[in-house]
TINUGU-753573 format. One record per residue (C-alpha): residue in one letter; x, y, z. Coordinates in steps of 0.25 Angstrom, whole numbers, plus 5000, padded with zeros to 4 digits. Example, Ala and Ser with C-alpha at 12.3 -4.5 7.8 and 13.67 -1.06 7.14 Angstrom:
! TINUGU-753573
A504949825031/S505549965029/
***
This chain:
! TINUGU-753573
M500449464960/T499249544965/S498049604959/N496849684963/V495849614955/G494549604963/S495049694974/D493849774973/V493049644976/I493849604988/Q493649744993/D492149734992/Y492149594998/I492949645010/A492149775012/K490849695011/G491349585020/K490949475009/P491649335010/M492949335003/N492749204996/S491749254987/C492649374985/R493749284980/E492849224969/E492449364964/V493849414964/M494349284956/G493249314946/I493749454944/L495149404943/K494849304933/G494149414925/C495449494925/V496549394923/R496649294912/P496449144917/E497849104912/F498449204921/L497649174933/N498049024931/R499449064933/I499149124947/D499449024958/E498549084968/I497549204969/I497549274983/M496549374987/F496949474997/K496149565006/P496349715004/L497349785013/T496849865024/K497350005028/D498149935040/N498849845030/I499149965021/K499750045033/N500649925036/I501049925021/V501350065022/G502350035033/L502949925025/I503150025013/I503750125022/S504750025028/D505149985014/L505350135011/N506250145024/R507050025019/R507350095006/L507750225014/A508650145023/D509950185016/R509550335019/E509250295034/L507950365031/K506650315038/I505250345034/S504050325044/L502650365043/T501750425054/D500450345056/K499750455050/A500550445037/A500450295036/D498850315038/F498950425027/I499650335017/V498750215020/D497550305018/Q498150365005/A498650234999/Y497650135003/D496850064993/P496149934996/V496049894982/Y497549914979/G498149874993/A499549924996/R499949954982/P499650104982/L500450114995/K501750104989/R501450204979/F500950304989/I502150284998/Q503050304986/K502350434982/H502150494995/I503150445005/E504350414997/T504150544989/L504050625002/V505250555008/G506050574995/K505750714994/A506150735009/I507450665006/L507750754994/E507350885001/G508250845013/R507150825023/A507350675025/K508850635026/D509550505028/G509350455042/D507950525044/S506650475048/V505550525040/V504150525046/I503050535036/D501750595041/V500450655035/N500150805035/D498950865029/G498650745021/T500150735016/L501250645019/V502450725025/I503750705032/N503750745046/Q505050825049/
***
């Protein structure tokens, strides 16, 4: 189970270079104000994570595309991103408060839809390698 309770406080502490031990105390205070004590008592351990960096997010983009390629394996269709496209996705979907959660939705909406339309239109066929790039601020398939 994860929560973003106190993520704004964590962001602030990191941005200002404050010690994280006092951050934990503040976040726990917020958590106790949001979650009933009988529920908190059932949680074995509470772990605070540092926000993901853009480099972390770019690696996660690669993992999501790899998963998409596994799902397309029966069609022998392979998707790859140019560095420019990967950077574009990171810039568009990165939110330090929500971490990687918006990434999957962004990729579904923009990459999977783009590839799905290309398949339906016959521009991407079984066995093809589809390269996603950016052109004029829009993700496109390089033909």
